[in-house]
C-alpha positions in Angstrom: 0.5 5.1 -18.2 -1.0 5.6 -14.8 -1.1 1.9 -14.1 2.6 1.6 -14.9 3.5 4.4 -12.5 1.2 2.8 -9.9 2.8 -0.5 -10.4 6.3 1.0 -9.9 5.4 3.1 -6.9 3.6 0.2 -5.2 6.6 -2.0 -5.7 8.9 0.6 -4.3 6.6 1.1 -1.4 6.6 -2.6 -0.7 10.4 -2.5 -0.5 10.1 0.4 2.0 7.7 -1.7 4.0 10.0 -4.7 4.0 12.9 -2.6 5.1 10.8 -1.1 7.9 9.6 -4.5 9.0 13.2 -5.8 9.2 14.2 -2.8 11.2 11.3 -3.0 13.6 11.6 -6.7 14.2 15.3 -6.8 14.6 16.0 -3.6 16.5 12.7 -3.1 18.4 11.9 -6.8 18.8 8.3 -6.1 17.8 6.7 -8.8 15.7 2.9 -8.5 15.8 2.2 -5.0 14.6 5.1 -5.1 12.2 3.9 -8.3 10.6 0.5 -6.7 10.0 2.2 -3.8 8.4 4.2 -6.2 6.2 1.1 -8.1 5.1 -1.0 -5.1 4.2 1.8 -2.9 2.8 3.0 -5.6 0.4 -0.5 -6.6 -0.6 -1.1 -3.3 -2.3 1.3 -4.0 -5.1 0.2 -7.6 -5.3 -3.4 -6.6 -6.0 -2.3 -4.0 -8.5 -0.3 -6.7 -10.3 -3.4 -9.0 -10.3 -5.4 -6.2 -11.9 -3.0 -6.1 -14.8 -4.6 -9.3 -16.1 -8.1 -8.7 -15.0 -10.8 -10.5 -17.0 -13.0 -7.5 -17.4 -13.3 -3.8 -16.3 -15.4 -4.9 -13.4 -12.6 -7.3 -12.3 -10.0 -4.6 -12.7 -12.0 -2.2 -10.5 -12.5 -4.9 -8.0 -8.7 -5.7 -7.8 -7.8 -2.0 -7.6 -10.5 -1.5 -4.9 -8.9 -4.3 -2.8 -5.5 -2.6 -3.2 -7.1 0.6 -2.0 -8.5 -1.2 1.1 -5.1 -2.6 1.8 -3.6 0.9 1.5 -6.1 2.2 3.9 -5.3 -0.6 6.4 -1.6 0.1 5.9 -2.2 3.7 6.8 -3.6 2.5 10.1 -0.7 0.2 10.9 1.9 3.0 10.0 0.2 5.4 12.4 -0.2 2.8 15.2 3.4 1.8 14.9 4.6 5.4 14.9 2.4 6.4 17.9 3.7 3.3 19.7 7.3 4.7 19.2 8.5 1.8 17.0 9.5 4.1 14.2 11.0 7.6 14.2 9.4 10.7 12.7 11.3 10.6 9.4 10.5 7.0 8.7 6.8 7.7 9.6 6.7 10.7 7.3 8.3 8.8 4.4 5.9 5.8 4.8 2.7 7.9 5.3 3.5 10.2 2.4 4.2 7.3 0.1 1.1 5.5 1.2 -1.1 8.5 0.8 0.3 9.0 -2.7 -0.7 5.4 -3.6 -4.2 6.0 -2.1 -4.7 9.1 -4.3 -3.5 7.2 -7.4 -5.7 4.2 -6.7 -8.8 6.4 -6.1 -8.1 8.3 -9.4 -7.6 5.0 -11.3 -10.8 3.5 -9.9 -12.9 6.6 -10.6 -11.5 6.8 -14.1 -12.4 3.2 -14.8 -15.8 3.5 -13.3 -16.6 6.5 -15.5 -15.5 4.5 -18.6 -17.8 1.6 -17.7 -20.9 3.7 -17.1 
């Protein structure tokens, strides 16, 4: 159940990231930071999808851990883009809240799987 919710939330988050990227690149003409945000923000869900067909519990944990690393990197880019005044406060709050929610879910999923494998 958790993985299904995580899959849905990460996909919805990727859509938010894409919309934010389009806005930043078209309205603010900023391409470097926004491209980094696009890459890391959409990579979270891609790694969660990869984990669906993991070959083992260890492989599953590895893929989810990569998704967690990408979420952490995304947190950095969101904050940097906000503090550079490329996104407004409401967009920042939406992105940062959604990303933190994914981080919490990923940590929980990884910890649960680790406890099952030990």
